[in-house]
C-alpha positions in Angstrom: 7.5 16.6 -26.5 5.2 19.2 -25.3 2.5 18.3 -22.8 -1.1 19.2 -23.6 -1.9 19.4 -19.9 -2.7 22.6 -18.1 0.2 24.6 -16.6 0.4 25.7 -13.0 -2.1 28.4 -13.6 -5.1 26.2 -14.0 -7.0 28.8 -15.9 -4.2 29.0 -18.5 -4.8 27.4 -21.9 -2.9 24.2 -22.7 0.8 24.6 -23.3 0.8 22.8 -26.7 -0.1 19.5 -28.3 2.8 17.2 -29.5 3.1 17.1 -33.2 0.0 19.1 -33.9 0.3 22.8 -33.3 2.9 25.0 -31.6 2.4 26.6 -28.2 1.7 30.0 -29.5 -1.3 28.9 -31.7 -2.7 26.8 -28.8 -2.3 29.9 -26.6 -4.2 32.0 -29.1 -7.0 29.5 -29.5 -7.2 29.1 -25.7 -8.0 32.8 -25.4 -10.6 32.7 -28.1 -8.5 33.8 -31.1 -8.1 32.3 -34.5 -5.1 29.9 -34.4 -4.7 30.2 -38.2 -4.0 33.9 -38.1 -0.6 34.7 -39.6 1.8 35.5 -36.8 4.0 38.5 -37.6 6.8 39.7 -35.3 6.2 43.3 -34.1 8.5 46.0 -35.4 9.9 48.7 -33.1 8.9 52.2 -34.5 11.8 54.5 -34.1 11.0 57.3 -31.6 14.0 59.8 -31.5 12.8 61.4 -28.3 12.5 58.1 -26.4 15.8 56.9 -27.8 17.6 60.1 -26.7 15.9 59.9 -23.3 17.1 56.3 -22.9 20.6 57.2 -24.0 20.8 60.1 -21.5 19.6 57.8 -18.7 22.3 55.2 -19.6 25.0 57.8 -19.8 24.0 59.1 -16.3 24.3 55.6 -15.0 27.7 55.2 -16.8 29.0 58.3 -15.0 27.4 57.3 -11.6 29.0 53.8 -11.6 32.4 55.0 -12.7 32.5 52.2 -15.3 33.4 52.4 -18.9 32.1 48.9 -19.6 29.1 47.6 -21.4 25.5 48.2 -20.2 23.7 45.2 -18.7 20.0 45.1 -17.8 19.0 42.4 -15.2 15.4 41.4 -14.8 15.1 39.2 -11.7 11.4 39.3 -11.3 8.9 36.9 -12.8 5.1 36.6 -12.5 5.2 32.8 -12.5 7.2 31.6 -9.4 8.1 28.3 -10.9 10.4 30.0 -13.4 12.2 32.1 -10.7 16.0 32.2 -10.2 17.3 32.9 -6.6 17.5 36.7 -5.8 20.8 36.0 -4.1 22.3 34.6 -7.3 21.1 37.7 -9.3 22.6 40.0 -6.7 25.9 38.2 -6.7 25.8 38.5 -10.5 25.2 42.2 -10.4 28.1 42.7 -8.0 30.4 40.5 -10.1 29.6 42.4 -13.3 30.2 45.7 -11.6 33.5 44.5 -10.3 34.5 43.4 -13.8 33.9 46.9 -15.1 30.6 46.6 -16.7 27.5 48.7 -15.9 24.8 46.4 -14.5 21.3 47.8 -13.7 18.7 45.7 -12.0 15.1 46.4 -13.0 12.6 45.8 -10.2 9.2 47.1 -9.3 9.2 50.3 -7.3 7.8 48.7 -4.1 11.1 46.9 -3.6 13.4 49.1 -1.5 16.6 50.3 -3.3 18.8 48.9 -0.6 17.6 45.4 -1.4 19.2 45.5 -4.8 22.4 47.0 -6.2 21.9 49.7 -8.8 18.3 49.2 -9.2 15.7 51.3 -11.0 12.0 51.1 -11.3 8.9 53.1 -11.9 9.5 53.5 -15.7 6.7 53.0 -18.3 6.7 50.0 -20.6 7.8 52.3 -23.4 10.7 53.6 -21.4 11.8 50.0 -20.6 11.6 49.0 -24.2 14.0 51.8 -25.2 16.3 51.1 -22.1 16.5 47.5 -23.4 17.2 48.7 -27.0 20.1 50.9 -25.7 21.6 48.1 -23.6 24.4 45.8 -24.6 22.9 42.7 -22.8 19.9 41.7 -20.9 19.8 38.8 -18.4 16.5 37.4 -17.2 14.5 34.3 -16.6 11.6 33.3 -18.9 9.7 36.4 -18.7 8.4 39.4 -20.7 11.5 41.6 -21.0 13.4 38.6 -22.6 10.8 38.6 -25.4 11.2 42.4 -25.7 15.0 42.0 -26.0 14.6 39.4 -28.7 12.1 41.6 -30.6 14.2 44.7 -30.6 17.4 42.7 -31.4 19.3 43.3 -28.1 21.5 40.4 -27.0 20.2 38.5 -24.1 20.6 35.5 -21.8 17.5 33.7 -20.8 17.8 31.4 -17.8 15.4 28.5 -18.1 14.5 25.4 -16.3 10.9 24.1 -17.0 10.4 26.3 -20.1 11.2 24.6 -23.4 13.5 27.3 -24.8 13.3 26.4 -28.5 9.5 26.6 -28.4 9.3 29.9 -26.7 12.4 31.7 -27.9 13.7 29.8 -30.9 12.8 32.6 -33.4 14.9 35.3 -31.6 18.4 35.4 -33.1 19.8 37.8 -30.5 19.0 35.6 -27.5 20.8 32.6 -26.0 19.7 29.9 -23.7 21.3 29.3 -20.3 20.3 26.0 -18.5 21.6 23.5 -16.1 22.6 20.0 -17.1 19.6 18.3 -15.4 17.8 16.0 -17.7 14.4 17.5 -16.9 15.2 21.0 -18.4 12.4 21.9 -20.8 9.9 19.5 -19.2 7.1 22.1 -19.5 5.7 20.9 -16.2 4.9 17.5 -17.7 2.3 15.6 -15.7 2.7 12.4 -17.6 6.3 11.7 -16.7 5.8 12.5 -13.1 8.2 15.5 -13.0 6.0 17.4 -10.6 6.5 14.8 -7.9 10.2 15.3 -7.6 11.6 18.3 -9.5 10.1 21.1 -7.5 11.5 22.6 -4.3 8.1 22.1 -2.7 6.8 18.7 -3.3 3.7 18.3 -5.5 1.4 15.7 -4.1 -1.3 15.8 -6.8 -3.6 18.2 -5.0 -4.6 20.9 -7.5 -4.9 23.3 -4.6 -1.1 23.0 -4.2 -0.3 24.0 -7.8 0.2 27.7 -7.1 2.2 27.0 -4.0 5.3 25.9 -5.7 8.5 27.5 -4.7 10.4 27.1 -7.9 12.1 24.8 -10.4 15.2 22.8 -9.3 16.5 22.8 -12.8 16.5 26.7 -12.9 18.0 26.9 -9.4 20.8 24.5 -10.5 22.2 27.1 -12.9 25.5 28.4 -11.5 25.8 32.2 -11.4 29.4 31.7 -12.3 28.2 30.2 -15.5 25.9 33.1 -16.2 28.7 35.5 -15.5 31.0 33.7 -17.9 28.4 33.6 -20.6 27.8 37.3 -20.2 31.5 38.3 -20.2 32.0 36.2 -23.4 29.3 38.3 -25.1 30.3 41.6 -23.7 34.0 41.2 -24.4 
């Protein structure tokens, strides 16, 4: 079931209509496009210079962290707060991966001070980030843009989801895996009809549209144990 109601961003097009069209075509139509246009997955055009640059960057990080393990890119940031996973859990995960001999790098915006995150980097262009992902062994993120990039370029990735229906948004990426808690509301897609908004958010939703953008996050996402994420990552990397 996919709700046809608006998402938390009230100007956003509907998330999908059950049994009629998939989310992507509804999204295209919502922004004035032709929903019948054939959808073709983008192909990464090989760029030797950017590839070599990304490889040199990773090799520098390998030496700096004194690890010989696999390269892990962590993307803790998300534009939509309801999809967020606690920063403290991501930081624990980065430290745990480092302790296990892997090379974790946290990708955050440049305005975040380096001391707030272990082994962070920022300020790279979108193209640089694409090639950094391509040269990584694993990405870990919530439901956000870099996860789609990882799926597109074929890099293995773990996607932490709560309200997002994983199969609808990521089902066509063979390199990605879903990580979710065992709460029954996982994948609810912010369903108004079943009343999820009145109980599953950290900040209670009382029906006032002005409160929609004030949510603090999804309980189902926060219920994912960082130990579980580490275990899944180690299974892939080993």
